[in-house]
N, C-alpha and C positions, 0 to 999 in steps of 0.2 A: 725166310724172308732175303727169295734173292736178288738184290735193289739195283743191281745189270741185266738182271732178264726184256729188259722190256725199254733199254735204253736205244739209239741207233745207231747203224752201224758203217763208215764212212773209209772211204780207200783212195790212200792220198796218188800224187801224179805217184812213183816211185809201183804202187800198185798194193801197199802196205795196206791190212786190215786196220781200224782199231774203233773202239769204239767211244763214244760222244758223254765226255766227265757229266753226272751224275750236277743236277741237280735242285736242290734243299726247302722244303719249302717258314716260309715264317712260322715260329708256332707264338697263340700269341698268350700271355699268363693268366695262368685259372687261383682261385684262389685251391682247389683243392691239387694242385704240385707239390714237391717235396722238393723238401732245401736239404741240402751237411758238408759239411768240413769235409772238404778231402786228405783221406791220410796216409805217408809211406803207400806206397807198393797195390792204391786204388788204383781198379786201370777200367773203362771206362765198356768196354765188353762187362765185367763182372757188372757190376752194376745194371747194365744189360737185363742182365741175366736175375741178377737175385729182384727185381722191380718188375721185368714182362716179362722173364724166364724164356728173355729167346734171348742166349748175349750175337746175332746178327744186329740186334735192334739199335748195338750201340751208337747209329750216328745220331739218331733221334736228339742222344743227350748231347752229344758239340754239337748241333744243329741249335741247340734251346739253350743252351753258350757261347754267343754267337766270342766274346770278348779275348776269348780263351782261343789256342795257337791248337787249327785241326789236326796237325798232321803230326801226334805222338796218340796211344794210346791210356796214356801215366795224362789224370785229371793234374791239374798244379794244388800241389802236400798246402795245406792250410785254406784253400782260396776254398769258397761258397759254388753251391755248383747249386740248377733244377735238373729236374729231373723230372717230367710228366708227365701225370697222372691219366691222360684220356689219354691215349696212343690213335685210334680209333681214327681218325677224322688228318691225322699227320702222315700218313701210310699213306690212306686216301689222297689226299695234294698230291704228297711226294710221284708217288704213280701218274695223277693226271696233269702236271706240269714237265712226268718225263720217258711219254707217250712218244 
């Protein structure tokens, strides 16, 4: 999934083009969500590949855990994170708010 494909393109005063930043949906808790304790060497993209068979969906896991830094591919070691189990509605809402 190319999550940047639908983002609008802007031009600044000097003529340089750039894409708008992505906005992420609120991800509600569900009883079917997975929880795990992060180990050394774990990465969000590896979790996405394991749980969703698509490493590009790492952003869903980060968005579901807003209390952690979002500028790293490594989840905090020793912390519990939530991995949403049902992602079709999350992807749909992402596409709607980023049109």
